[in-house]
C-alpha positions in Angstrom: 74.0 171.4 180.5 72.5 168.9 178.1 74.8 166.8 176.0 74.1 164.9 172.9 74.0 161.2 173.2 77.3 160.5 171.6 79.4 163.0 173.5 81.2 162.7 176.8 81.8 165.4 179.4 85.3 166.9 179.9 85.4 165.6 183.4 84.9 162.0 182.2 87.6 162.4 179.5 90.0 164.0 182.0 89.4 161.2 184.6 90.0 158.5 182.0 93.1 160.1 180.8 94.4 160.4 184.4 93.7 156.7 185.0 95.5 155.7 181.8 98.5 157.9 182.7 98.7 157.3 186.5 97.7 153.6 187.0 97.1 152.3 190.5 100.0 150.6 192.2 100.4 147.0 191.3 100.8 144.0 193.6 104.5 144.2 193.1 104.6 147.7 194.6 102.6 146.5 197.7 104.8 143.5 198.1 107.9 145.6 198.0 106.5 148.1 200.3 105.6 145.4 202.8 109.1 143.9 202.5 110.8 147.2 202.9 108.8 148.0 206.1 109.6 144.5 207.6 113.3 145.1 206.7 113.4 148.5 208.2 111.7 147.2 211.4 114.2 144.4 211.6 117.1 146.7 211.1 115.8 149.2 213.8 115.4 146.3 216.3 118.9 145.0 215.5 120.4 148.6 216.0 118.4 149.1 219.3 119.5 145.8 220.7 123.3 146.1 220.0 124.5 148.9 222.3 127.8 147.5 223.2 131.0 149.3 222.2 133.0 147.7 219.5 136.5 148.3 218.1 136.9 148.9 214.4 139.8 149.0 212.2 139.5 150.6 208.7 142.6 151.0 206.6 144.9 152.7 209.1 142.3 154.1 211.4 141.5 152.4 214.7 138.6 153.5 216.7 135.8 152.3 219.0 132.1 153.3 218.8 128.8 151.8 219.9 127.9 148.8 217.7 124.5 150.5 216.8 126.4 153.3 215.1 128.3 150.8 212.9 125.1 149.0 212.1 123.4 152.3 211.2 126.3 153.5 209.0 126.2 150.1 207.2 122.5 150.3 206.6 122.6 153.8 205.3 125.5 153.0 203.1 123.8 150.1 201.6 120.6 152.1 201.0 122.6 154.9 199.3 124.5 152.4 197.1 121.2 150.7 196.1 119.7 154.0 195.1 122.8 154.8 193.1 122.7 151.6 191.3 118.9 152.1 190.6 119.4 155.7 189.3 122.3 154.5 187.0 120.3 151.5 185.7 117.2 153.7 185.0 119.4 156.3 183.2 120.9 153.5 181.0 117.5 152.3 180.1 116.4 155.8 179.3 119.4 156.3 177.1 118.9 153.0 175.3 115.3 153.9 174.8 116.2 157.2 173.3 118.7 155.5 171.0 116.1 153.1 169.8 113.7 155.9 169.1 116.4 157.8 167.2 117.3 154.7 165.1 113.6 154.2 164.4 113.2 157.7 163.3 116.3 157.5 161.1 114.9 154.4 159.4 111.6 156.2 158.8 113.4 159.1 157.3 115.7 157.0 155.1 113.1 154.5 154.0 112.3 154.4 150.3 108.5 154.0 150.9 107.9 157.7 150.5 110.4 158.2 147.7 109.2 158.8 144.0 109.2 155.8 141.8 112.4 155.5 139.8 112.4 157.0 136.3 112.9 154.9 133.3 111.2 151.7 132.0 109.4 149.7 134.5 109.9 145.9 133.6 106.5 144.2 133.7 106.1 140.6 134.9 105.0 139.3 131.5 107.7 141.3 129.5 110.7 139.8 127.8 113.5 138.5 130.0 117.2 138.5 129.1 118.6 135.1 130.0 122.0 135.5 128.3 124.8 135.3 130.8 
């Protein structure tokens, strides 16, 4: 299919839009991924190396279990709490963004830029001025 010199193919436009909408992961992503993998490997080694039985007291409960189980429960609890905080933080940011958009839309709707000019005499800059108090 021949194209005119100024037109672009649909595939090119689609790929450009996809790159704009879905950018490649940034350096922060790769740093976080590497840190997460190292932390997970260190936690796994800590869990595997600690196989002794430990006694635990929580509120009124007294029980004994392998230390690796306590470490695993602590790691999973920390991960769940971190995800919960991130979800709540993102939700708060989204709500704040929606509020800002709504306020901006309200300001646009109530702005007097689109309103018709007021009826009545329009004072001109060179016209008479009433200086009496």
